C-alpha positions in Angstrom: -46.4 6.1 40.0 -45.0 3.4 42.2 -41.7 1.9 41.1 -40.7 -1.6 42.2 -37.2 -3.1 41.6 -37.3 -6.8 41.0 -34.2 -8.7 42.1 -33.1 -11.1 39.3 -33.6 -14.7 40.0 -30.6 -17.0 40.7 -31.1 -18.6 37.2 -31.1 -15.1 35.6 -27.9 -14.1 37.5 -26.2 -17.4 36.4 -27.2 -16.7 32.7 -25.9 -13.2 32.9 -22.6 -14.4 34.3 -22.4 -17.1 31.6 -23.0 -14.6 28.8 -20.5 -12.2 30.3 -18.0 -15.0 30.4 -18.7 -15.9 26.8 -18.3 -12.3 25.7 -15.0 -12.0 27.6 -13.7 -15.2 25.9 -14.7 -13.9 22.5 -12.9 -10.6 23.1 -9.8 -12.4 24.2 -10.0 -14.8 21.3 -10.4 -11.8 18.9 -7.3 -10.1 20.4 -5.4 -13.4 20.2 -6.4 -13.8 16.6 -5.3 -10.3 15.8 -1.9 -10.9 17.5 -1.6 -14.2 15.7 -2.2 -12.5 12.3 0.6 -10.1 13.1 3.0 -12.8 14.2 6.2 -13.2 12.0 5.3 -16.7 10.8 5.8 -18.3 7.4 2.0 -18.4 7.0 1.5 -14.7 7.7 4.4 -13.6 5.6 3.6 -15.8 2.5 1.0 -13.3 1.1 3.2 -10.2 1.6 6.1 -12.0 0.0 4.0 -13.1 -3.0 2.7 -9.6 -3.4 6.2 -8.2 -3.3 7.5 -10.7 -5.9 4.5 -10.0 -8.2 5.5 -6.3 -8.2 9.3 -6.5 -7.9 10.3 -10.1 -8.6 12.0 -9.2 -11.9 15.8 -9.8 -12.3 17.3 -7.1 -14.4 20.6 -6.1 -15.9 21.1 -2.5 -14.8 20.9 -1.4 -18.4 18.6 1.5 -17.8 18.8 4.0 -20.6 19.2 3.2 -24.3 21.1 3.6 -26.6 24.3 2.8 -24.7 27.7 3.8 -26.1 30.8 1.7 -25.8 34.0 3.7 -25.9 37.3 2.6 -27.3 38.7 2.6 -23.7 35.8 0.4 -22.4 36.2 -2.0 -25.3 39.9 -2.4 -24.6 39.5 -2.9 -20.9 37.1 -5.8 -21.1 34.3 -3.9 -19.3 31.1 -5.8 -18.8 29.3 -4.1 -21.7 32.3 -4.9 -24.0 31.8 -8.6 -23.0 28.0 -8.7 -23.0 26.9 -6.6 -25.9 28.6 -8.6 -28.7 26.8 -11.7 -27.4 23.5 -9.8 -27.2 24.0 -8.7 -30.7 24.6 -12.3 -31.9 21.3 -13.2 -30.1 19.5 -10.4 -32.0 18.7 -8.3 -28.9 20.8 -5.2 -29.9 22.4 -3.8 -33.0 25.4 -1.5 -33.2 26.6 1.4 -35.3 29.8 3.4 -35.3 29.0 7.0 -34.3 31.4 10.0 -34.5 32.0 11.9 -31.2 34.6 14.5 -30.1 38.1 13.1 -29.6 39.5 12.7 -26.2 42.3 11.1 -24.3 40.2 8.0 -23.7 38.8 8.1 -27.2 41.5 9.3 -29.6 39.7 8.0 -32.7 36.7 10.2 -32.0 34.1 7.3 -32.4 32.0 5.1 -30.2 30.1 1.9 -30.9 26.5 2.7 -30.2 24.1 -0.2 -29.2 20.4 0.1 -29.5 17.7 -2.4 -28.6 16.1 -4.3 -31.5 12.4 -5.2 -31.5 13.3 -8.5 -30.0 15.3 -6.8 -27.2 12.6 -4.3 -26.5 10.3 -7.1 -25.3 12.4 -7.4 -22.2 12.8 -3.6 -21.5 10.1 -2.9 -19.0 9.1 -0.6 -16.1 11.3 -1.4 -13.1 11.9 1.4 -10.6 15.5 1.5 -9.4 17.9 4.0 -7.9 21.5 3.8 -8.9 24.3 6.3 -7.9 21.7 8.8 -6.7 19.7 8.6 -10.0 16.2 7.2 -10.3 15.5 4.9 -13.3 12.1 3.9 -14.5 12.9 1.1 -16.8 15.5 -1.8 -17.1 16.3 -4.7 -19.3 14.8 -7.7 -17.3 15.6 -11.3 -18.0 13.8 -13.4 -15.4 11.0 -13.3 -12.8 10.9 -15.0 -9.5 8.0 -16.7 -7.7 7.9 -18.1 -4.2 8.2 -21.9 -3.9 8.4 -22.3 -0.2 9.3 -20.3 2.9 12.0 -22.3 4.8 13.0 -19.9 7.6 12.0 -16.6 9.3 14.4 -14.8 11.5 13.1 -11.9 13.7 14.9 -8.8 15.0 12.6 -7.3 17.7 15.0 -4.6 18.8 12.4 -2.1 17.7 9.3 -3.4 19.4 6.9 -1.1 17.4 8.3 -2.1 14.0 10.1 -5.4 14.3 12.1 -6.8 11.3 11.6 -10.2 9.8 14.0 -11.8 7.3 12.4 -14.5 5.2 14.5 -17.2 3.5 12.6 -18.9 0.7 13.1 -21.2 -2.3 11.8 -20.1 -5.6 10.7 -20.9 -9.1 12.0 -18.8 -12.0 10.8 -17.8 -15.5 13.8 -16.8 -17.6 14.0 -15.2 -21.0 14.3 -17.9 -23.7 17.7 -16.5 -24.9 19.1 -17.1 -21.4 19.1 -20.8 -22.2 21.9 -20.1 -24.7 25.4 -21.2 -23.4 26.9 -17.9 -24.5 24.3 -15.9 -22.7 25.0 -17.9 -19.5 28.7 -17.3 -20.0 28.4 -13.5 -20.1 25.7 -13.3 -17.4 27.0 -15.8 -14.9 25.0 -14.5 -11.9 21.7 -14.8 -13.8 22.7 -18.3 -14.8 23.5 -19.2 -11.2 20.1 -17.9 -10.0 18.3 -19.7 -12.7 20.1 -23.0 -12.0 19.3 -22.6 -8.2 15.6 -22.7 -8.7 13.5 -25.5 -7.2 15.2 -25.6 -3.8 18.9 -25.6 -4.8 19.3 -22.0 -3.6 17.5 -19.7 -1.3 16.6 -16.0 -1.5 16.1 -13.7 1.4 13.7 -10.8 1.8 13.3 -8.4 4.7 9.9 -7.2 6.1 9.0 -4.6 8.7 5.7 -4.6 10.5 3.8 -1.4 10.0 0.4 -0.1 10.9 -1.2 -2.2 8.0 0.8 -5.4 8.5 4.1 -6.7 7.1 5.7 -4.5 4.4 8.6 -5.6 2.2 11.9 -3.7 2.4 13.6 -2.7 -0.8 17.3 -3.4 -0.8 19.6 -6.1 0.5 19.2 -7.8 3.9 
């Protein structure tokens, strides 16, 4: 069998070069698009922020485990529970009973005031993973939920090139428990009231993200 190699025509060579060039441009464009999708921009971080707030955007009171006892010493010292629980009881969220306990130096009368959630209060007791003082808590009493309004700034710390850190500043909308509209509730929960009054662009929140193998991942904790 005789084999004959045919030299491509000049037009064919030109076509091949053109197709090769187009393929190279497409590869470069795809690489550029992939890099752009990983860039720490407001556009790229909006979806991870929304996902994080959907899962962990609740504002809670660090009232993890009920019932909660108020000792005589706590009541006399003006501890936060001593200030907040009476208002919560007036609002129908908790009810209290006097319970006998062993006497101690801090509790010479041998009694505590035990507060339990009412049916109305239990509506706001929900799953909310949180670690406090080395203890994991599954639930908390939550009084508001945040949603992103607008990302206003992104600051990047690229000290770790493999996993850079981005801190997002954003304005927010807030959905608060109806009873937080009461003046007495705002008085005993001033931080919640401040956050609620800062919605709509008056205040900004910050959230940290690190870039992992699957994109930007929110950090849990302060930034």
